[in-house]
C-alpha positions as CSV (number, residue, x, y, z in Angstrom):
1,M,-5.5,17.1,9.4
2,R,-8.5,14.9,8.8
3,H,-9.8,13.1,11.9
4,D,-11.2,9.6,12.2
5,E,-14.8,10.8,12.4
6,E,-14.4,13.0,9.3
7,R,-13.3,10.3,6.9
8,P,-15.9,8.9,4.4
9,R,-17.5,5.5,5.3
10,T,-18.2,2.8,2.8
11,S,-19.4,-0.8,2.9
12,G,-17.7,-2.1,-0.2
13,F,-15.1,-1.6,-2.9
14,L,-15.3,1.7,-4.8
15,A,-14.5,-0.1,-8.1
16,D,-15.9,2.6,-10.3
17,G,-14.0,5.5,-8.7
18,T,-11.1,7.3,-10.3
19,V,-8.0,7.7,-8.1
20,P,-7.2,11.5,-7.8
21,G,-4.2,12.6,-9.9
22,H,-2.2,13.9,-7.0
23,W,-1.2,10.3,-6.1
24,T,0.6,10.0,-9.4
25,Q,2.9,12.8,-8.2
26,V,3.4,11.2,-4.8
27,L,4.1,7.8,-6.4
28,G,6.7,9.3,-8.7
29,A,8.5,11.1,-5.9
30,M,8.6,7.9,-3.8
31,R,9.9,5.8,-6.6
32,A,12.7,8.3,-7.1
33,N,13.8,7.9,-3.4
34,P,15.7,4.7,-2.5
35,F,14.4,5.0,1.1
36,T,10.8,4.8,0.0
37,H,11.0,2.5,-2.9
38,L,11.6,-1.2,-3.7
39,A,11.9,-2.7,-7.1
40,L,10.0,-5.8,-8.0
41,D,13.3,-7.7,-8.2
42,E,14.1,-6.7,-4.6
43,V,10.7,-7.8,-3.4
44,R,11.1,-11.2,-5.1
45,T,14.5,-11.6,-3.5
46,E,13.6,-10.5,0.0
47,A,10.4,-12.5,0.6
48,A,10.0,-16.1,-0.4
49,H,6.2,-15.8,0.2
50,H,3.7,-13.0,0.0
51,L,0.2,-13.2,1.6
52,I,-2.4,-10.7,0.5
53,V,-5.5,-10.5,2.7
54,A,-8.3,-9.2,0.5
55,P,-12.1,-9.5,0.4
56,S,-12.0,-10.5,-3.3
57,P,-9.7,-11.2,-6.2
58,E,-10.9,-8.0,-7.8
59,V,-9.6,-6.0,-4.8
60,A,-6.3,-7.9,-4.8
61,R,-5.8,-7.2,-8.5
62,A,-6.5,-3.5,-8.2
63,C,-4.0,-3.1,-5.3
64,F,-1.3,-5.6,-6.3
65,G,-1.5,-6.0,-10.0
66,K,2.3,-5.6,-10.6
67,L,3.2,-7.9,-7.7
68,L,0.7,-10.6,-8.8
69,D,2.1,-10.5,-12.4
70,A,5.7,-10.6,-11.3
71,C,5.7,-13.0,-8.4
72,G,3.3,-15.6,-9.6
73,D,3.1,-18.7,-7.3
74,S,4.9,-16.9,-4.4
75,V,1.8,-14.8,-3.8
76,E,-1.3,-16.2,-2.0
77,I,-4.6,-14.4,-1.7
78,V,-6.9,-15.2,1.2
79,T,-9.9,-13.6,3.0
80,V,-9.8,-12.4,6.6
81,E,-11.8,-15.5,7.6
82,E,-9.5,-17.9,5.9
83,L,-6.2,-16.7,7.4
84,V,-4.9,-18.7,10.4
85,P,-1.9,-16.9,12.0
86,G,-0.2,-20.1,13.2
87,R,-0.2,-21.6,9.7
88,V,1.5,-18.7,7.9
89,P,5.0,-19.7,6.8
90,A,8.1,-18.1,8.4
91,G,9.2,-14.9,6.9
92,T,6.1,-14.2,4.9
93,W,5.2,-10.6,4.0
94,V,1.6,-10.2,5.0
95,F,-0.4,-7.4,3.5
96,L,-3.5,-6.4,5.4
97,P,-6.3,-3.8,4.5
98,H,-5.5,-0.5,6.1
99,R,-7.2,-0.1,9.5
100,Q,-8.4,3.4,8.6
101,D,-9.3,2.6,5.0
102,G,-12.9,3.9,5.2
103,W,-14.4,0.4,4.4
104,T,-16.0,0.1,7.8
105,D,-16.4,-3.7,8.2
106,L,-13.1,-4.5,6.7
107,E,-11.3,-2.0,9.0
108,S,-12.5,-3.8,12.1
109,A,-11.8,-7.3,10.7
110,S,-8.3,-6.2,9.7
111,A,-7.5,-4.7,13.1
112,K,-8.6,-8.0,14.8
113,L,-6.5,-10.1,12.4
114,R,-3.5,-7.8,12.9
115,A,-3.7,-8.3,16.7
116,G,-3.8,-12.1,16.2
117,L,-0.7,-11.9,13.9
118,L,1.2,-9.8,16.3
119,Q,0.4,-12.3,19.1
120,E,1.7,-15.1,16.8
121,N,4.8,-13.1,16.0
122,S,5.6,-12.7,19.7
123,S,5.9,-16.5,20.1
124,R,8.2,-16.9,17.0
125,E,12.0,-16.9,16.8
126,T,13.5,-13.8,15.1
127,G,14.1,-15.5,11.8
128,D,10.6,-17.0,11.7
129,K,8.7,-13.8,12.3
130,L,6.1,-12.4,9.9
131,V,6.5,-9.0,8.2
132,L,3.2,-7.1,8.6
133,M,2.1,-4.3,6.2
134,E,-1.0,-2.5,5.2
135,Y,-2.5,-1.3,1.9
136,G,-5.2,1.1,1.0
137,I,-8.3,0.2,-1.0
138,N,-10.8,3.1,-0.7
139,L,-8.3,5.1,1.3
140,W,-6.8,6.7,-1.9
141,M,-10.2,8.3,-2.9
142,W,-10.2,10.6,0.1
143,A,-6.9,10.6,2.0
144,E,-4.7,13.7,2.1
145,P,-1.3,13.3,0.3
146,P,1.8,14.0,2.4
147,S,2.4,17.3,0.4
148,S,-0.8,18.8,1.9
149,G,-0.1,18.1,5.6
150,G,1.8,14.9,6.1
151,D,-0.5,12.0,7.0
152,P,-3.6,10.4,5.4
153,V,-5.7,10.2,8.6
154,C,-5.6,11.0,12.2
155,H,-7.2,8.2,14.1
156,A,-8.3,8.9,17.7
157,G,-5.4,11.4,18.0
158,E,-2.8,9.0,16.7
159,L,-1.2,9.8,13.4
160,I,-0.9,7.1,10.7
161,S,2.5,8.3,9.5
162,W,4.0,8.5,6.0
163,E,7.3,7.6,7.6
164,S,6.4,3.9,7.1
165,A,5.1,4.2,3.6
166,W,7.0,2.8,0.6
167,A,6.2,2.3,-3.1
168,L,6.6,-0.7,-5.4
169,G,8.4,0.0,-8.6
170,A,8.9,-2.1,-11.8
171,S,11.9,-4.0,-13.0
172,G,14.9,-3.0,-15.1
173,S,14.2,-0.4,-17.8
174,D,10.5,-0.2,-17.0
175,E,11.3,1.2,-13.6
176,D,13.7,3.8,-15.0
177,A,11.1,4.9,-17.4
178,T,8.2,5.2,-15.0
179,A,10.1,6.8,-12.2
180,G,10.9,9.9,-14.1
181,A,7.6,10.1,-16.0
182,A,5.1,9.6,-13.2
183,P,5.2,13.0,-11.6
184,E,4.5,14.8,-14.9
185,S,1.6,12.6,-15.9
186,G,-0.6,13.8,-13.0
187,I,-0.7,17.5,-14.1
188,K,-2.3,19.4,-17.0
189,M,-2.7,23.1,-17.6
190,D,-6.0,24.8,-18.3
191,A,-6.6,27.8,-20.5
192,D,-5.7,30.2,-17.7
193,N,-2.4,28.3,-17.1
194,N,-3.7,26.8,-13.8
195,S,-2.7,23.2,-13.0
196,T,-5.4,20.6,-12.4
197,A,-5.2,16.9,-11.4
198,M,-5.5,14.2,-13.9
199,P,-6.4,10.6,-13.1
200,L,-3.7,8.0,-12.6
201,P,-2.7,6.4,-15.9
202,L,-4.2,3.1,-14.8
203,T,-7.6,1.4,-15.0
204,A,-10.3,3.1,-13.1
205,S,-10.3,0.8,-10.1
206,A,-6.4,0.4,-9.9
207,R,-4.8,1.8,-6.7
208,P,-1.3,3.2,-6.4
209,P,1.2,0.5,-5.2
210,I,2.0,2.4,-2.0
211,Y,2.1,0.3,1.2
212,F,2.5,1.1,4.9
213,G,4.9,-0.8,7.1
214,L,8.7,-1.0,6.4
215,P,10.0,-4.4,5.3
216,P,13.4,-5.3,6.8
217,I,15.4,-4.3,3.6
218,L,14.1,-0.7,3.7
219,R,14.5,-0.5,7.5
220,Q,18.1,-1.5,7.2
221,R,18.7,0.8,4.3
222,R,17.5,3.7,6.4
223,W,19.5,2.7,9.4
224,D,22.7,2.4,7.3
225,S,22.2,5.9,6.0
């Protein structure tokens, strides 16, 4: 298990990096499981508004390309400095940079903003509360997948658990096609019949659409099971 002090530290977006191929397999497995997967249609139905806190449009596009294309005007992108917790509409799904992403300055800023949003939530009625989630930016370049131990990081002895992770899928036939194909696309065989990881079939800077923090629909689905 990787500890907090062992994770790579960066001061910006690793836009030129290639996401390791093992995340293709993880994404495929999550999309095949109804407890770790939401289709775009479900996301549109469940949240009237989405707020992405990102340092730049480039980062937002890399981490939320499908969501931005599908939800249009219901998605707002703001920086950490621009977000005012008291002005966020009721029921908004707020996506924050992961607090152990590796992007040092952004980690600290996200943690402070999350604390402010939690305080704001404590003063709201149940139906008006915000749904807080986190997303990885540089995290995917170095984190350990669940198949190799369970959790991406161990921060000050507290695990950041995959129990709260979920994946965004596509809509209709696109989702059916990608869910089955994704695990296979991350593997190739060399001359000695050994498997090696291939990059995700995305642009170099694109991140897997895996997010941390269960929205109400997935939490209820798990309770009902």
